[in-house]
TORSE-167935 format. One record per atom (N, C-alpha, C): residue in three letters; z, y, x. Coordinates in steps of 0.1 Angstrom, whole numbers, plus 5000, padded with zeros to 4 digits. Atoms other than C-alpha are relative to their C-alpha. Example, Ala and Ser with C-alpha at 12.3 -4.5 7.8 and 13.67 -1.06 7.14 Angstrom:
BEGIN
ala500049885009/ala507849555123/ala500050125009/ser500049894991/ser507149895137/ser500850114992/
***
This chain:
BEGIN
gln500950134994/gln091685954463/gln498650035002/lys501350054999/lys088386014453/lys499250125009/leu500249924992/leu087786344471/leu500449955018/thr500250044983/thr088986184505/thr499349895003/leu500950095001/leu086885904498/leu498750095006/glu501049974995/glu083986114498/glu499550095010/leu500249934984/leu084486314531/leu500649915009/tyr500250124988/tyr085785974552/tyr498449974998/ser501150054999/ser082485874538/ser498750095008/leu501049914990/leu080486164552/leu500050005005/cys499649984983/cys081986174587/cys499349875002/ser500750134994/ser081185804585/ser498350045003/glu501449994997/glu077585884580/glu499550105006/ala500849904991/ala077086194596/ala500549955019/his499950054990/his078686004628/his498949935004/phe500650124998/phe076485754623/phe498550025008/ser501149975003/ser073385954618/ser499950035014/val499649914990/val074386144653/val499849895014/gly499350114986/gly075185814674/gly501050005005/asn498950024997/asn078585894674/asn500749864996/ile500050205004/ile079285474672/ile501650044999/asp498550035001/asp083285524681/asp500350114990/glu499649865007/glu083885844659/glu499749914984/met500250045009/met082385664631/met500449914995/tyr498650105000/tyr084185354634/tyr501550054993/ser498850015004/ser087385514631/ser500050044983/tyr500149975011/tyr086285624598/tyr499549894991/val500450115010/val084385314582/val501249914998/asp499250135007/asp087485074592/asp500850084992/glu499349905016/glu089885354573/glu500050014989/ile500450045019/ile088185304541/ile499849855000/ile499850164997/ile087684934549/ile500949944997/gln498350065000/gln091184834552/gln500550074986/gln499049955010/gln092285054522/gln499749914990/glu499950125016/glu093084754493/glu500050074989/thr500049945011/thr093585004469/thr498250054993/leu501449995002/leu089485074470/leu499449894996/thr500850105005/thr086784844455/thr499349995008/glu501350024991/glu084084694474/glu498850064999/leu501649895001/leu081584934457/leu500350105003/glu499549844999/glu083685234464/glu500050025019/lys499649994984/lys083785104504/lys498149995002/gly501050064994/gly079985054502/gly499150145011/arg500449874986/arg078685384523/arg500349965011/ala499450054987/ala081085274548/ala499549845005/tyr500650184999/tyr079484884546/tyr498950045006/his501249944998/his076085044550/his499950075016/cys500049954988/cys077085234580/cys500549875015/lys499450074990/lys078884954598/lys498849905001/ile500650134997/ile076184684589/ile498350025010/ser500649974995/ser073584924602/ser499950025014/thr500049974983/thr074885004633/thr500749875006/leu500150124998/leu075684634639/leu499349935005/gly501550045000/gly072184544636/gly499450095008/gly500549884987/gly071084864660/gly500249965010/ser499450024987/ser073184724687/ser500049845004/gly500350114997/gly071884384690/gly501049954994/lys499050085009/lys074184214666/lys499749964985/ala501050005012/ala071784114638/ala500749894997/ser499550075008/ser073683814630/ser501350014995/glu498749975006/glu076883924629/glu499650134983/ala500349955008/ala075384204606/ala499249944983/leu500650055007/leu073483954586/leu501649964991/ala499150035002/ala077083804580/ala500750034993/leu499549925007/leu078584094571/leu499350044984/ser500949985008/ser075984164546/ser500549884988/leu499750105009/leu076283834528/leu501649994996/asp498449995007/asp080183864527/asp500150104989/val500049935012/val079884164508/val499550004988/leu501050075008/leu077284044485/leu500749914990/gly498950145002/gly079683744476/gly500650084992/arg499349905010/arg082284024465/arg499450054992/leu500549885009/leu080184194448/leu499549904989/gly500150115006/gly079483874430/gly498249964998/cys501650044997/cys075583834443/cys500649925011/lys499950134987/lys076383484460/lys498849975004/phe501450114995/phe074183324484/phe500849875008/pro499350094987/pro074783024501/pro500150045017/arg500349974986/arg075683004538/arg499449925008/thr500750154987/thr074582684555/thr498750025001/ser501450015001/ser071682624561/ser499149924997/val500550075012/val070782344540/val500550064991/gly499949945018/gly071982544510/gly498850145002/gln501049894999/gln069882864525/gln498849905000/val501350085004/val066782624525/val499549994990/ala499950055019/ala067282484486/ala499750154996/lys500149915012/lys067782804476/lys498550085004/ala501349914997/ala064682984494/ala499249954994/leu501050055005/leu062182714481/leu499850014987/ser499649965014/ser063782734448/ser499550084992/ser500749844999/ser063283134447/ser498350025002/leu500649984999/leu060083074461/leu498849994986/ser500650075014/ser058682874426/ser500550104991/ser499849885012/ser060483114405/ser499950115001/thr499949895000/thr059783434415/thr498150025002/lys501250005004/lys056383514397/lys499750155002/leu500349825002/leu054383884396/leu500249984989/pro499549995017/pro055684054364/pro498549994992/lys500849995004/lys053484024337/lys499650144991/his500449885006/his053384384324/his499950095013/asp500049894989/asp052684724346/asp500949985005/ile498349984994/ile055584774369/ile500450134999/thr500149835003/thr055285154368/thr501050024985/ala499449965015/ala056285144331/ala501849904997/leu498649955005/leu059785004338/leu500850075003/ser499149924993/ser062785154338/ser500850015010/his499449994986/his065085254368/his501449934999/met498950054999/met067985074379/met501150064998/ile498949935008/ile071285214361/ile501549925005/asp498950054999/asp073584944373/asp500850035013/ser499649924988/ser075885094401/ser500149895007/thr499750104997/thr076984744411/thr498749905008/lys501350104991/lys073384554412/lys498950135012/lys500349924993/lys072284894427/lys500250005018/ala499150034989/ala074884854457/ala499649825009/cys500150114999/cys073784474459/cys498250025004/met501649994998/met069784594464/met500450015012/met500249904989/met070784814491/met500649845010/leu499650164997/leu072984464504/leu498949935007/met500850085000/met070084254502/met498750045009/thr500749934990/thr067684484522/thr499949985010/his499150034985/his070284444552/his499849864999/ala500050194996/ala070484074547/ala498349985003/ala501550075001/ala066584004541/ala499550095021/thr500249944991/thr066284274574/thr500549945010/tyr499250074988/tyr068784054596/tyr499749925002/ala500350154998/ala067883764589/ala498349985007/his500750014992/his064483814599/his500050055013/tyr499249984983/tyr066083974636/tyr499949865003/cys498850125002/cys067983634632/cys498549935002/asn501050135001/asn064683414628/asn500549904989/asn499650085013/asn065983274597/asn499750044989/pro501149975015/pro062983284571/pro500649984990/phe499450015015/phe064983104550/phe501250124992/ala499049915003/ala067783384544/ala498950094994/met501449885006/met064883664540/met499549964984/ile501150025015/ile063183484513/ile500749984991/met499250095007/met066083344493/met500850214995/ala498949915001/ala067583734495/ala498650134995/val501149945007/val063983924489/val499349964984/ala500350035015/ala063183714460/ala500650034991/arg499049985011/arg066383774441/arg499650184999/met500349895002/met065384144448/met499050054989/val501249965010/val062084104432/val499950004989/arg499950025013/arg063283914403/arg501050104992/trp498749905009/trp066784164396/trp498650154997/thr500549835005/thr063584494397/thr499749934982/ile500850045011/ile061384284370/ile501249994988/lys499049975009/lys064584214353/lys501150124990/his499149895001/his066984544356/his499350145004/gly501149864997/gly064384794366/gly500150045011/ile500449954985/ile063284984397/ile501450045008/asp499249964993/asp065285064425/asp499650045018/val500449924985/val065085294458/val499649845013/ser500650104985/ser064784934478/ser498749914991/ser500950125004/ser062384744453/ser499150025006/ala501250044997/ala059184874468/ala499949915012/ala499750084990/ala060384684500/ala500149844999/ala499950105005/ala060984404483/ala498949945001/phe501050095006/phe057884344468/phe499049995011/ala500850074997/ala056384404496/ala499849905013/leu499350134997/leu058484184519/leu499349854996/phe500050155003/phe057883904498/phe498650025002/gly501149994997/gly054184014499/gly499749905018/ser499950054988/ser054383924537/ser500449855001/val499850154998/val056283594531/val499049944991/lys501250075003/lys053283464509/lys498949995015/val500850024990/val051083584535/val500049915010/lys500050074986/lys052683494568/lys500549895001/leu499650124999/leu054183174561/leu499749874987/phe500850135006/phe052182994536/phe498450004999/gly502149954995/gly048583164543/gly499950004987/glu501049935013/glu048283304503/glu499750155002/tyr500449834995/tyr046583634512/tyr499950054986/lys500549905020/lys045383724476/lys501450004997/leu499049975006/leu048883664461/leu500850095007/gly499249954995/gly050583824489/gly499350155001/ala500649884998/ala048284134488/ala500050064985/gln499849945018/gln048984164448/gln502050065005/phe498449944997/phe052784174457/phe500350155007/ala499849884988/ala052384424487/ala499550104989/asp500749905007/asp049984634462/asp501250064989/leu499549975014/leu052484634432/leu501450125015/gly499549954992/gly054984754463/gly500150145002/leu501049934999/leu052585034467/leu500450094990/lys500149945017/lys052685124428/lys501450045000/ile498549984996/ile056385104433/ile500650115006/leu499849884995/leu056485384456/leu499550094994/thr500849905008/thr054385574437/thr501150114987/ser499649965011/ser056885614410/ser501550045000/leu498449964993/leu059985714434/leu500250145002/glu499549884994/glu061286034437/glu500250025014/asp499650014980/asp062985964472/asp498949915011/lys500950024991/lys060685924499/lys500649915011/thr499050084989/thr062985744521/thr499149895005/pro500050084997/pro061885414518/pro497949985008/glu501350045000/glu057785474522/glu499449975016/ser500350024985/ser057785484562/ser499949835002/arg500150154994/arg059085104561/arg498749914991/val500650115003/val056884984533/val498950035001/thr501150004990/thr054085144549/thr499649915010/tyr500850054985/tyr053884964580/tyr500549874994/ile499850145007/ile055084604560/ile498849984992/val500950005006/val052284644536/val498450055008/trp501349984995/trp049284794561/trp499949925016/phe499650064989/phe050484624589/phe500549845000/met499450135003/met051984284582/met499449914989/val500750105012/val050084214548/val498150014999/ala501149955006/ala046784424544/ala499349935010/pro501450034994/pro044684324577/pro499849864997/arg500550175003/arg044683944565/arg498949984989/ser501250035012/ser042684044534/ser499350184998/arg501349844998/arg040884434543/arg499849975015/pro500449984985/pro039184544575/pro500850095003/ile498749944995/ile041384684598/ile500350125002/his499949875000/his040084994603/his500450084986/ser499549935014/ser040985074565/ser501949994998/thr498649934997/thr044985084578/thr500050105008/leu499549874992/leu044885304602/leu500550115000/lys499649865008/lys045085584582/lys501550024993/his498849995008/his048085484563/his501249945011/leu498850044991/leu050085354596/leu500450165006/leu499349844993/leu049885714611/leu500550094990/arg499449945010/arg050885864577/arg501349934999/gly498750065000/gly053885604580/gly501050065009/tyr499449954987/tyr054585744613/tyr500350144998/lys499749865004/lys054486114604/lys501450014987/val499049995010/val056586044572/val501649985002/gly498650054994/gly059385834586/gly500550085012/met499449904995/met059886124612/met500650084994/gln499849895012/gln059886354584/gln501749994992/val499050005006/val062586174567/val501249945006/gly498950074991/gly064786054595/gly500449875003/asp499950154998/asp063885674593/asp498950005016/ala500850024988/ala062785674632/ala499549855004/glu500250124996/glu062785314636/glu498749924992/ser501050055004/ser060085244609/ser498750125004/ala501249894997/ala058085554622/ala500149925014/met500550114988/met058185344657/met498849954995/trp500750175002/trp056785034642/trp499050054994/asn501449965006/asn054185234621/asn499050065014/val501149914990/val052885464654/val499649885008/ser500550114990/ser052885124677/ser498949904994/met501550135003/met050884874656/met499250114992/tyr500849874999/tyr048785234648/tyr499149965015/ile501149994985/ile047785194687/ile499649845000/cys500250154997/cys048084824686/cys498449944995/ser501050055009/ser045684804656/ser498350065004/ser501249904996/ser043185084668/ser499649945012/ile500650084986/ile042484904699/ile499149874992/val500850125005/val041784564679/val498850044993/ala501049935005/ala039284814657/ala499050065010/gly500749914991/gly037684934688/gly500350145003/lys499649904996/lys039185244694/lys500149995011/ser499749994982/ser038685404728/ser501350075001/leu498949925000/leu041585484743/leu500350125006/lys500449914997/lys040385804753/lys501250064987/ala499549945015/ala041185904716/ala501350004996/leu499150035008/leu044385724714/leu501050085010/ala499049964994/ala046085894744/ala500150154993/
***
């Protein structure tokens, strides 16, 4: 069973990566329907399905599935609007900057918590696409607190960067938001896996940094974010980086000829 699961999961990911969606679903559905498998063992299949839903204009379904699976893994969030507002507000007040050097934290080792971190990343992303800031806040805030309590995960850098953007964009707390975003960059340097770099770069250097630093200083980072994204296969983040590089360059007074 273990070998079969590995093969089916690999096939799901392979078809997902090249855009063969129908073929991907045939493997994903087969995995998810297996009652003898745990939710954790189905994690890679869920990742493919959630990403496909989100990428095909079904962000609300991607968010709902993310929250469903999180709940079955013991990481429960409220589903009603009122509950999400209350949870988001309480999360904001309880999520603080760490008291010690963030890079001194150990790495998260609990496989269930690591799976939940990835699912919370999905939930935060598609909550943003659905214009549901409260669902995004409650997910990102928990990711920040889990990192401080349980250790650094590959999703931690983006969590700190996103929480910084929340502080900046929704509450105008520019200094505090920049502090959280800078911690996201520090975490990034401690990771061997560079997959999240392009996404973190876009969040920090477009959504946070221009509110507290000269816009000219962001350009080289956005251009690097584009290059790294293309190298690691994160085309979506790469395109966000290069698009915002162009927009920020125009705002900074760069000539159109140079951009062409």
